C-alpha positions as CSV (number, residue, x, y, z in Angstrom):
1,M,-9.9,-8.8,-2.5
2,I,-12.2,-6.3,-3.2
3,D,-15.2,-6.4,-5.4
4,V,-13.5,-4.8,-8.3
5,V,-15.6,-1.6,-9.8
6,D,-13.2,0.2,-11.5
7,K,-9.6,1.0,-12.5
8,I,-6.8,3.5,-13.0
9,I,-3.9,2.1,-15.2
10,L,-0.9,4.0,-14.9
11,P,1.8,2.3,-18.1
12,I,5.2,1.3,-17.3
13,S,6.1,0.1,-20.5
14,D,4.8,-2.0,-23.2
15,I,4.5,-5.4,-21.2
16,S,3.8,-3.9,-17.3
17,T,1.4,-1.6,-15.8
18,L,0.4,-0.6,-12.6
19,T,-3.2,-0.7,-12.0
20,I,-5.1,1.0,-9.0
21,E,-8.3,-1.2,-8.7
22,T,-11.2,0.6,-6.5
23,D,-14.3,-0.4,-4.7
24,C,-16.5,2.6,-6.3
25,P,-16.4,4.5,-9.6
26,A,-13.2,6.1,-9.8
27,K,-14.6,9.5,-10.1
28,E,-16.0,9.4,-6.7
29,L,-13.2,8.3,-4.8
30,T,-13.3,9.1,-0.8
31,P,-10.4,8.5,2.0
32,Y,-12.3,5.6,2.7
33,C,-12.1,3.8,-0.8
34,D,-10.8,0.7,-0.6
35,I,-8.2,-0.1,-3.0
36,N,-5.7,-3.1,-4.5
37,I,-2.6,-2.0,-6.0
38,V,-1.8,-4.5,-9.1
39,L,1.6,-4.8,-11.0
40,Q,0.9,-6.7,-14.2
41,D,4.4,-7.6,-15.9
42,K,4.5,-9.9,-18.8
43,G,1.6,-11.6,-18.3
44,K,2.2,-12.4,-14.7
45,Q,0.5,-10.5,-11.8
46,Y,1.4,-8.8,-8.3
47,V,-0.8,-7.2,-5.5
48,L,1.7,-5.1,-4.0
49,Y,-1.1,-2.8,-2.0
50,G,-4.5,-5.1,-1.1
51,N,-7.8,-4.8,0.5
52,D,-7.1,-1.4,2.1
53,C,-8.3,2.5,2.1
54,I,-6.7,4.5,-0.5
55,A,-6.3,7.0,2.1
56,G,-3.6,4.4,3.6
57,T,-1.3,5.3,1.1
58,I,-2.1,7.9,-1.7
59,W,-1.3,10.8,0.7
60,G,2.4,10.1,0.5
61,L,3.1,8.6,-3.0
62,A,3.8,12.0,-4.9
63,S,6.5,13.2,-2.6
64,F,7.7,9.2,-2.4
65,F,8.2,9.4,-5.9
66,E,9.6,13.0,-6.5
67,A,12.5,12.3,-4.0
68,V,13.1,9.3,-5.8
69,L,13.0,11.3,-8.8
70,N,15.6,13.7,-7.3
71,N,17.8,10.7,-6.0
72,V,16.8,11.2,-2.3
73,L,16.6,7.2,-2.1
74,E,20.2,6.3,-4.0
75,L,20.7,3.0,-2.8
76,D,23.3,3.0,-0.1
77,Q,27.0,1.6,-0.8
78,S,26.7,-0.9,2.2
79,I,23.9,-2.8,0.9
80,N,25.6,-5.8,-0.9
81,Q,23.1,-8.4,-1.6
82,D,19.7,-8.4,-2.6
83,I,17.8,-5.8,-0.4
84,G,15.2,-8.4,0.0
85,Y,17.1,-11.0,1.3
86,L,18.5,-9.0,3.7
87,W,15.5,-7.4,5.0
88,N,14.2,-11.4,5.5
89,E,17.2,-11.7,7.5
90,I,16.7,-8.7,9.4
91,V,13.5,-9.5,10.2
92,Q,14.6,-13.5,11.5
93,Y,17.3,-12.1,13.1
94,E,14.6,-9.9,15.1
95,Y,12.8,-12.9,16.6
96,D,16.2,-14.1,17.8
97,E,17.3,-12.7,20.9
98,S,20.8,-13.9,21.0
99,F,21.3,-11.5,17.6
100,P,23.4,-8.2,19.0
101,T,20.8,-4.8,18.4
102,S,24.2,-3.0,17.4
103,E,23.9,-5.2,13.9
104,L,20.0,-5.0,13.8
105,K,20.3,-1.2,14.0
106,R,22.9,-1.1,11.3
107,Y,20.2,-1.5,8.6
108,E,17.5,-0.2,9.8
109,F,17.9,2.6,7.1
110,I,16.6,0.1,4.7
111,R,13.2,0.5,5.8
112,R,13.0,4.1,3.8
113,Y,13.3,2.2,0.7
114,K,10.1,-0.1,1.4
115,L,7.1,1.3,-0.6
116,W,4.1,-1.4,0.2
117,D,3.8,-4.9,1.9
118,A,0.9,-6.7,1.1
119,W,-0.3,-10.3,1.7
120,Y,-0.1,-12.5,-1.6
121,K,-1.2,-15.9,-2.8
122,N,-0.7,-18.7,-1.0
123,G,-0.3,-17.0,2.3
124,Q,3.0,-14.8,1.1
125,E,3.7,-11.7,1.9
126,L,5.4,-9.2,-1.0
127,I,7.2,-6.4,-0.2
128,T,7.9,-3.2,-2.6
129,W,11.0,-1.3,-2.5
130,I,11.3,1.5,-4.7
131,F,15.5,2.7,-5.1
132,T,17.5,4.6,-7.5
133,Q,20.8,3.0,-8.5
134,N,23.3,3.7,-10.9
135,N,20.8,7.2,-11.6
136,K,18.4,4.3,-12.6
137,I,15.0,4.0,-10.7
138,M,14.5,0.8,-9.8
139,L,11.4,-1.2,-8.5
140,E,11.8,-4.5,-7.0
141,V,9.1,-7.1,-5.6
142,T,10.3,-10.0,-2.7
143,P,9.0,-12.3,-0.7
144,L,9.2,-12.1,3.0
145,Y,9.5,-15.4,5.2
146,V,6.3,-15.5,6.8
147,W,6.3,-18.2,9.6
148,Q,8.2,-16.2,11.8
149,S,7.1,-18.5,15.3
150,S,9.2,-20.4,17.3
151,D,6.3,-22.7,17.6
152,E,6.3,-24.8,14.5
153,N,2.9,-27.0,15.7
154,N,1.4,-23.1,15.0
155,Y,2.4,-24.2,11.4
156,K,1.9,-28.1,11.2
157,N,-1.2,-28.3,9.2
158,D,0.2,-25.6,6.4
159,K,0.6,-27.6,3.1
160,D,3.5,-24.4,2.1
161,Y,5.3,-24.5,5.5
162,L,9.0,-23.9,4.9
163,T,11.6,-23.5,7.8
164,Y,13.4,-20.5,7.6
165,D,16.6,-22.3,5.9
166,E,14.3,-23.9,3.4
167,F,12.9,-20.2,2.9
168,I,16.5,-18.5,2.2
169,K,18.5,-20.8,0.8
170,S,16.0,-21.0,-2.1
171,Y,15.2,-17.1,-2.0
172,K,15.2,-14.7,-4.9
173,P,13.4,-11.5,-5.8
174,E,9.9,-11.9,-7.4
175,L,10.3,-9.2,-9.9
176,I,13.1,-6.5,-10.4
177,I,12.4,-3.4,-13.2
178,E,13.5,-0.4,-14.4
179,L,11.2,2.4,-14.1
180,P,11.5,5.3,-17.0
181,R,11.9,8.6,-15.2
182,E,9.4,10.2,-17.6
183,I,6.7,7.6,-16.7
184,V,7.2,7.9,-12.7
185,Q,7.0,11.9,-13.7
186,Q,3.6,10.9,-15.1
187,W,2.8,9.2,-11.9
188,V,3.5,11.9,-9.5
189,I,1.4,14.1,-11.6
190,K,-1.7,11.2,-11.3
191,F,-1.0,10.7,-7.6
192,K,-1.3,14.4,-6.9
193,E,-4.3,14.8,-9.3
194,L,-5.9,11.9,-7.1
195,V,-5.1,13.3,-4.1
196,T,-7.3,17.0,-5.2
197,L,-10.1,15.0,-6.3
198,I,-10.0,12.5,-2.9
199,Q,-10.2,15.7,-1.1
200,E,-13.1,17.0,-3.4
201,N,-15.5,14.6,-3.0
202,H,-14.8,14.4,0.6
203,E,-15.5,17.9,1.5
204,K,-18.3,17.5,-0.9
205,K,-19.9,14.3,1.1
206,M,-19.4,16.5,4.1
207,K,-21.2,18.9,3.0
208,E,-23.9,16.6,1.7
209,I,-24.3,15.3,5.5
210,E,-24.1,18.7,7.4
211,E,-27.4,19.5,4.9
212,A,-28.9,16.2,5.4
213,K,-28.1,16.6,9.5
214,K,-29.8,20.2,9.3
215,V,-32.9,18.7,7.6
216,E,-33.4,15.9,10.1
217,N,-33.1,18.5,12.8
218,K,-35.6,21.0,11.4
219,V,-38.0,18.2,10.4
220,K,-37.5,17.1,14.8
221,N,-38.3,20.6,15.8
222,A,-41.5,21.1,13.6
223,K,-42.9,17.4,15.1
224,G,-42.0,19.0,18.6
225,S,-43.5,22.0,17.7
226,K,-46.7,20.6,16.6
227,K,-46.7,18.3,20.1
228,I,-46.3,21.7,22.3
229,N,-48.9,23.6,20.3
230,K,-51.3,20.0,20.5
231,K,-50.8,20.1,24.1
232,R,-52.2,24.0,24.5
233,V,-55.1,23.6,22.4
234,S,-56.3,20.5,24.6
């Protein structure tokens, strides 16, 4: 996790917020600043995007949520199980060479609903999904099975270790909430503002670096001229 310097809070409801935690003042964001994206709901906290640069996610957020608002990400009718449960099955089957590739390809399309993944408490990985269903915008946070290696000796000292069968038997989503459309519209505006701010700060920083290099080169050239003049005098 980053050392949090500032926060950008995006409301969801009276009991839920999405917070972008930054390692620099929010007004000074550049593409290289690290962030966490944290969802708070009913007193619980979920890290959805952690300890990574803001450039890794911010550029596509506005267009992603605009697609959501336009119902482009309507949950496919063929998905008749919880999306996180299905994703765990797909990932697990990818490690099973005997499983038909055609079956895996059938569900490749669900990647389009995947927004973020992040390591969370106890080495757990959380996946964040966004989709529309019955004209409602849904956000779902689901756990991913992380002990994928077939060699159990790799995990024998992990007190939280579970076999896949144990994990999937007790599987349940971490969180499912509806996002009001007006809230998502506000997020789109904010994400666009952040992109503009980051671009402006980046351009300003590049100009400062360029000017500093010019000054440095002038100093070097001046020193070089002095040395040449001294040699001529002597």
